[in-house]
N, C-alpha and C positions, 0 to 999 in steps of 0.2 A: 320294112315299114318306114314311112316318112312322116315328118311332122308338118302339119298344116294349121293355118289360122283361118277360121271360118266365122264370118259375121253375117247375120241375117236380120232383116227388118220386117217386123210383123205389123199388120194393120192396127190403126189407132183405136178402133172401136171394139177390140176384144180386151178382156181383162188381163191383168198381170198373171193371175192364176192360170188362165188359158194359155198364155205365152209360155209359162213354165212347163205346162203339160205338153205343149208342142215341142219344146226344147228336150224334154225327157224322151219323147218319141224319136226325135232325131238322134239323140245320143244312144238310144237302144240299137239303132241301125249300125252304129260304129262298134259298140261293145259286143254285139251278137256275133260278129265275124272275127273276134280276137283283137280288135283295136282298143284304144283307150282314150279317155278324155283327160287331158293333162290339166286343163284349167277351164273354168266356165264362169262367165260374168254376165250379169243382167245390167245393162247400162241405163235402163229406164225408158220412159216415154220422152222422145226428143223431137224437136222440130226438124223437118226436112228442108233441104236447100231449095227444092222445087217440088211441085205436086207430083205424086206417083199414084196413078189410078184413083184420082180424086181425094187423096189423103194428104194432109199437111203435116202430120206427125206420124211417128212410128215407134214401136217397141224394138230396141236394139239388144241383141244377144251375141256374145262372142264366145267361141270355143277354141281351145288349142287341142288338136286331136292328133293321135298317132295311128295311122292306118295305111292300108295298101291302096293302090290306084283303083282296083275294081270296086272296093267298098265305097271309095270316094265318089265314083261315078253313080252308084246306087243312091248314095246320100244326096247328091245333087239332083238326081232324077226325082226323088220323093219331094225335095224342097220345091222343085219347079212345078210339081203337080198340086201342091198345097195352095189353095186360093188365099189363105191368110198371110202368106209370105209375099211381101212386095218386091224385095230384092235380096240377093245373097252374093257373097264374094268369098271364094276360097283361094288362099295363096299358100305356096310352099315356103316354109321357114327353116332355118338351120337349127335354132334352139328355142326353147320356150323361155321367155323372160320371167325371172323370179319376181314375186310381189304383184301388186295390182297394176293394171294397164294404165296408160297415160290418161285415158278417159276417166277412170275411177280415181286417179290421183287428183285431177282437176275438180272432180265432183266433191271430194273431201276437203279441198283447200279453199273453197269459197268463203270469203269473209261474211260474217252475219251482220246484216244491216237492220236497224230498227226502222219501222215506217216513219216517214216524215223527218228523218234525221238527215240534215244537209251536210253535217260534218264541218261547217264553217265556224260555228260558235264554240270557242274554247273557253269562254267564261272570263277572260282576262279583262282588265280595266281598259286597255287600249281598244279592244274590240267594242266595248260598250260605248266609249267616247266616239268612235267612228260611226257607230250606228245612230247616235244622238245628233251628230253634226249634220246640218242640212247640206245636201249636195248641190252643185251648181245648177243642175237641171230643175231642182225644187225651188230655187230662189226666183221670184218673179222679177222681171226686169221692166223698168218703166221707160217708156219712150216719150220724148217730147215732140209734140207736133207743132209746127210753126209756119 
């Protein structure tokens, strides 16, 4: 048995619960023949780089699976027949990475921003003086006609 990483994109108009049920169905194909799911991650509803079958977004699911080639062929066949799957990619890997994937790490590390917060006002006196001083564009210039 070999290790594979499998990512598939489901249509945007199905619910997250339906995506999880579909992922359970796909994982059952692997486990029913003696394979195993090493890791499973739901990456969420993400924007696509380009439209696929009139969809601009898709639900991303990633599996790390351990299975034989015949089961992988059946797994790919079933995914290809499912009309809710927009795209899928299976690649062979040497080992399963411990911890969350890069996508999940980036998802957790996003800084929280409050709405309308520009981040420029630090409350110091210098900032307040600069804000009160007129800028050169604000000063009206007089021209003498003669």
